[in-house]
Each structure stands twice: as C-alpha cells, then as structure tokens.
C-alpha positions in Angstrom: -9.5 18.8 15.4 -6.9 20.1 12.9 -7.6 19.8 9.2 -5.3 17.5 7.2 -4.3 17.8 3.5 -2.4 15.1 1.7 -0.5 15.5 -1.5 1.3 12.7 -3.3 0.5 9.8 -5.6 -2.6 8.0 -6.4 -2.2 4.5 -8.1 -4.5 1.6 -9.2 -3.2 -1.4 -7.4 -3.7 -4.9 -8.6 -2.9 -7.1 -5.6 -2.4 -10.8 -6.3 -1.2 -13.6 -4.1 0.0 -15.7 -2.5 2.7 -15.3 -5.1 5.4 -18.0 -4.5 7.6 -16.8 -7.5 7.4 -14.8 -10.7 7.3 -16.4 -14.3 10.6 -17.1 -16.0 10.5 -16.8 -19.8 11.3 -20.1 -21.4 11.1 -22.0 -18.2 8.0 -21.2 -16.2 5.7 -19.2 -18.4 2.9 -19.0 -15.9 2.3 -19.0 -12.2 -1.1 -19.2 -10.4 -2.3 -17.2 -7.4 -5.5 -17.7 -5.4 -6.9 -14.1 -5.7 -6.5 -10.7 -7.3 -8.0 -7.5 -6.0 -8.1 -4.0 -7.5 -7.9 -1.1 -5.2 -6.7 2.6 -5.0 -3.1 2.7 -3.7 -0.1 5.0 -3.5 1.1 6.7 -0.4 -1.1 9.8 -0.4 -4.1 7.6 -1.4 -3.5 5.1 1.4 -2.9 7.7 4.1 -5.9 9.8 3.2 -8.1 6.7 2.9 -7.0 5.6 6.4 -7.6 9.0 7.9 -11.1 9.0 6.4 -11.9 5.5 7.6 -10.9 6.7 11.1 -13.4 9.6 10.6 -11.2 12.5 10.2 -11.8 15.2 7.5 -9.1 14.9 4.8 -8.5 16.3 1.4 -6.2 14.9 -1.3 -4.2 16.8 -4.0 -3.0 14.5 -6.7 -3.0 13.9 -10.4 -4.2 10.9 -12.4 -5.3 10.3 -16.0 -8.8 11.0 -17.2 -9.2 7.3 -18.0 -11.1 4.3 -16.5 -8.5 3.8 -13.8 -8.5 7.5 -12.8 -12.3 7.7 -12.6 -12.2 4.3 -10.5 -9.8 5.7 -7.9 -11.8 9.0 -7.6 -15.0 7.1 -7.1 -13.3 4.8 -4.5 -11.7 7.6 -2.6 -14.9 9.7 -2.5 -16.8 6.6 -1.3 -14.3 6.3 1.6 -15.0 9.9 2.7 -12.0 11.6 1.1 -12.5 15.1 -0.3 -11.4 14.6 -4.0 -12.3 18.0 -5.3 -8.6 18.6 -6.0 -7.8 15.3 -7.5 -6.9 16.3 -11.2 -8.0 14.0 -13.9 -5.9 14.9 -17.0 -6.9 13.9 -20.5 -4.2 12.2 -22.5 -2.1 11.0 -19.5 -2.1 7.6 -17.9 -3.2 6.9 -14.3 -0.3 5.2 -12.4 -0.6 1.4 -12.1 1.1 -1.1 -9.9 0.9 -4.9 -9.9 1.6 -6.0 -6.3 2.8 -9.5 -5.7 1.9 -10.6 -2.2 4.2 -13.3 -1.1 3.3 -16.0 1.5 5.1 -14.2 4.3 3.1 -11.0 3.6 5.9 -9.2 2.0 5.3 -7.8 -1.4 7.0 -6.8 -4.7 6.0 -4.4 -7.3 5.8 -3.9 -11.1 4.9 -0.2 -11.6 3.9 2.1 -14.4 4.4 5.6 -13.2 2.0 7.5 -15.6 1.2 10.9 -14.2 3.6 10.7 -11.4 6.2 11.8 -13.8 4.5 15.0 -14.8 2.8 16.1 -11.5 4.2 19.5 -10.7 3.4 22.8 -8.8 1.5 23.9 -11.9 -1.0 21.2 -11.1 -1.7 22.5 -7.6 -4.1 25.2 -6.5 -1.8 26.6 -3.9 -4.2 28.7 -2.2 -6.6 25.9 -1.8 -3.8 23.5 -0.8 -2.6 25.8 1.9 -6.0 26.2 3.4 -5.3 23.7 6.0 -3.6 23.1 9.4 -1.6 19.9 8.7 0.1 19.5 5.2 1.5 16.0 4.5 3.8 15.7 1.6 3.7 12.0 0.9 5.8 9.9 -1.6 9.1 11.9 -1.9 11.4 10.2 -4.4 8.4 9.3 -6.7 7.5 12.8 -8.1 10.5 14.0 -10.0 8.8 17.3 -11.0 7.9 18.2 -7.4 10.6 16.6 -5.3 13.5 18.7 -4.2 13.4 22.5 -4.7 9.8 22.8 -5.7 8.6 20.8 -2.8 10.9 22.7 -0.5 9.3 25.9 -1.8 5.9 24.5 -1.1 6.7 23.3 2.5 8.5 26.6 3.4 5.4 28.6 2.3 3.2 26.4 4.4 5.5 26.9 7.5 5.4 30.7 6.9 1.6 30.4 7.2 1.8 28.5 10.5 0.8 25.1 8.9 2.3 21.9 10.4 4.3 20.2 7.7 5.1 16.4 7.5 6.9 14.3 5.0 7.2 10.6 4.2 9.4 9.0 1.4 9.2 5.8 -0.6 11.9 4.0 -2.5 10.4 4.9 -5.9 13.0 6.8 -8.1 15.3 7.1 -5.1 16.4 7.0 -2.5 18.2 10.3 -3.1 20.0 12.2 -0.3 20.3 15.4 -2.2 16.6 15.6 -3.0 15.5 14.8 0.7 18.1 17.3 2.1 16.6 20.2 0.1 13.1 19.5 1.7 14.1 18.4 5.2 14.7 22.1 6.6 11.0 22.7 6.0 9.5 19.7 7.8 8.1 19.7 11.3 7.8 16.0 11.1 9.7 13.6 9.0 8.0 10.1 9.1 10.3 7.7 7.2 11.5 4.1 6.9 14.8 3.4 8.7 15.7 1.0 6.0 15.4 3.5 3.2 17.4 6.1 5.2 20.2 3.7 6.0 20.6 3.4 2.2 21.3 7.1 2.0 23.2 7.4 5.3 25.1 4.0 5.3 26.8 3.0 8.5 24.9 5.5 10.6 22.9 4.5 13.6 19.3 5.5 14.0 20.3 8.1 16.5 23.0 9.5 14.2 20.7 9.6 11.2 18.0 11.4 13.4 20.7 13.8 14.7 21.8 14.7 11.3 18.3 15.4 10.0 17.5 17.5 13.1 20.6 19.4 12.4 19.3 20.3 8.9 16.2 21.7 10.5 13.7 18.9 11.0 11.9 19.5 14.3 10.9 15.8 14.9 12.3 12.7 13.2 10.5 9.3 13.4 12.2 6.4 11.8 9.9 3.6 11.3 11.3 0.1 11.9 8.5 -2.3 11.1 7.7 -4.8 13.7 10.5 -3.4 15.9 8.5 0.0 16.3 10.1 3.4 15.7 13.0 5.6 16.8 11.9 9.0 17.7 14.0 12.1 18.0 12.8 15.6 19.0 13.8 18.6 21.2 12.7 16.4 24.2 15.2 13.7 23.5 15.5 10.3 21.8 13.1 7.3 22.4 12.5 3.9 20.8 8.8 3.0 21.0 8.2 -0.7 20.6 5.8 -2.0 17.8 2.6 -3.9 18.3 2.0 -7.5 17.5 -0.2 -8.3 14.5 -1.2 -11.1 12.2 0.5 -10.2 8.9 -1.7 -10.7 5.8 -0.3 -7.9 3.5 2.2 -5.3 4.4 1.2 -3.1 1.5 0.7 0.5 2.8 1.8 -0.3 6.4 3.9 2.8 6.6 1.1 4.9 5.0 -1.4 3.6 7.6 1.2 4.3 10.3 1.4 7.9 9.0 -2.3 8.3 9.0 -2.6 7.1 12.7 0.2 9.5 13.7 -1.4 12.5 11.9 -4.8 11.7 13.3 -3.2 11.8 16.7 -1.7 15.2 16.0 -5.0 16.4 14.7 -6.5 15.5 18.0 -3.9 17.1 20.2 -2.1 14.0 21.4 1.5 13.9 22.8 4.3 12.8 20.5 4.7 9.5 22.3 1.0 8.8 22.2 0.9 9.7 18.5 3.6 7.1 17.8 1.7 4.5 19.6 -1.5 5.3 17.7 0.6 5.1 14.5 1.7 1.6 15.5 -1.9 0.6 16.2 -3.2 1.9 12.9 -0.4 0.1 11.0 -1.1 -3.1 12.8 -4.7 -3.0 11.6 -3.6 -2.1 8.1 -1.4 -5.2 7.7 -4.2 -7.6 8.9 -6.1 -7.1 5.6 -5.3 -7.1 1.9 -4.8 -3.6 0.5 -3.2 -0.3 1.5 -5.6 0.8 4.1 -8.7 -1.5 3.9 -8.1 -2.9 7.4 -8.1 0.5 9.2 -11.1 0.9 11.5 -12.6 4.0 13.1 -10.5 6.2 15.4 -11.9 4.9 18.6 -11.1 1.3 17.8 -7.5 2.4 16.8 -7.2 4.2 20.1 -8.3 1.0 22.1 -5.4 -0.8 20.5 -2.9 1.9 21.2 -1.6 0.8 24.6 
C-alpha cells in the first residue's frame, strides 16, 4: 500500500439547513433552519479524513490558527486517524471558517473567512518530511495564494524528481485562474478536477478538448468530475466516460473531496485507472448521503462493495 500525503486547507465548517433562503436586510432579518453542525472541512481535510475512515494511512500538511477552532480541527482529525504532526497551529492567525448553507435539494452555498489560507506558504512546510511519501496530493488549488502557481509547481516538480506520484484538485475559491493552473499542470501525474470549474477557464471547449489541452501541457491523466454524470477520463490509453452511481443526496459538501479520496485509495492499493474511477464514484456516493465533508465515508471494503 502506497503512503499518501495531503496538503491544502483545513477549515471549521458550520453546516446549517435546510436553508430555504438567506436573510435580507430590512425585509427578512432572520431565517430559521432545523440544525447546525460544526465539523472540520476544506479539501485537504475532507480527503484525508475520508482516507483515514477507509483505513488508509494518511498525513496532512496544512496551517491553522492556534485558537479554539484550530485546536478543534486538530483534535477531530487525530480522532479520525489522520496523522496531524505536520498541521501547523500558528499564534496570532485565524483558523479558516466557513458557514455552509445546505439547501433543500442538497446543494450548498458558502460564507467564508480565509484566515491562514492567505498566508500558507512553502516556508510553513517541512519539505523533507512532506516528500517522505509515495503519493502527494495537492488539494485546494485557487485557495492558497502564497502557494498556488510557481511555488506549488516547484514543489510538485521536486516530488516527481523523487519518483513520487503527484495529484492535484482545484476549488473555485479565489479562482478559477487558468494562468495559475497551467504553471502547475506540467508536474501533475493526475489532475482530478471539476468539469464545471474548468469549463469556466476553457469556455466553449468539450471535455475531450479540455483534457487534450491539459495532457499536452504535461498532465499524464486527466479526470474531469461531472457530478451525477460520472467522470470523463483521459490518459495515454485513450478517453473514457465512466457513469456515476445513484445516491440519496443529503449534502453535497465535500463530494469531490470524497471522490478524490476513493480514487487515491485505489491508486494506493494498485487498482487500474478505470477501477480507481469507479471507487471514487462509490466513495463520493457515500459522502453525499450524510451531512458533512466526509462523515458518510465507510471503510474501504464497504466502498469496494459499492464500486461496481
């Protein structure tokens, strides 16, 4: 089994719903929801938690404030089985926070305070410890302005030079920015991204055309995640669209992050590319059937049983 390291963002999520609408000053001062739940969130957090829930050894490299929220996420991640020895708690900075409005159809909207995401840089990383791995997952591109682009490209290039498998996902965040992504793409073995976000930076292009362009930049395998429609996969072996799996949608928060975890778990176990995509679909299906970024993800054997 290959060792997996995730780097990206860790956030405290306050998930509240069902949220029919937001307040309007001077008109509707208050709206009422049935529940609120606090949990760790953010891409790297969700993916590493999902991997740990499946029983895989995973480490996280991230930065939060040395405050109540930072200590909360550290405790929760550790309890899930994530190695948090390289989660930096920094005095005087604020842990990122997101209010997640969960709408009746399971979709969500966000009110976000970025905190340490704005200052997280290469200087916060123990590079030798970070590169002591076999799979390096750079999560949350377009959210980390001090890392995204040239610094992350340097990090991913160094990883590839050491024979480490590199993977990257992006989130809307401060982007989407084509220039930033294309600096990093040449050093990605796997690009695991949302088709909708990439259609924003490559308007008018088909999934095949987007994937072809990215592979021409140097990406070895491109996976364009398409929600309930599955994923478009492009590699040296050709292109394929793999249908998604049915699921009872409760909360789509972290769906793509859970998908990433399933895919990476399959890579770590030596599965084929097609099989890894199916396992990603199954993991995402479990993830959206519970409130929270990865709380619904079960052990790896149970995910495998759903990956038909």
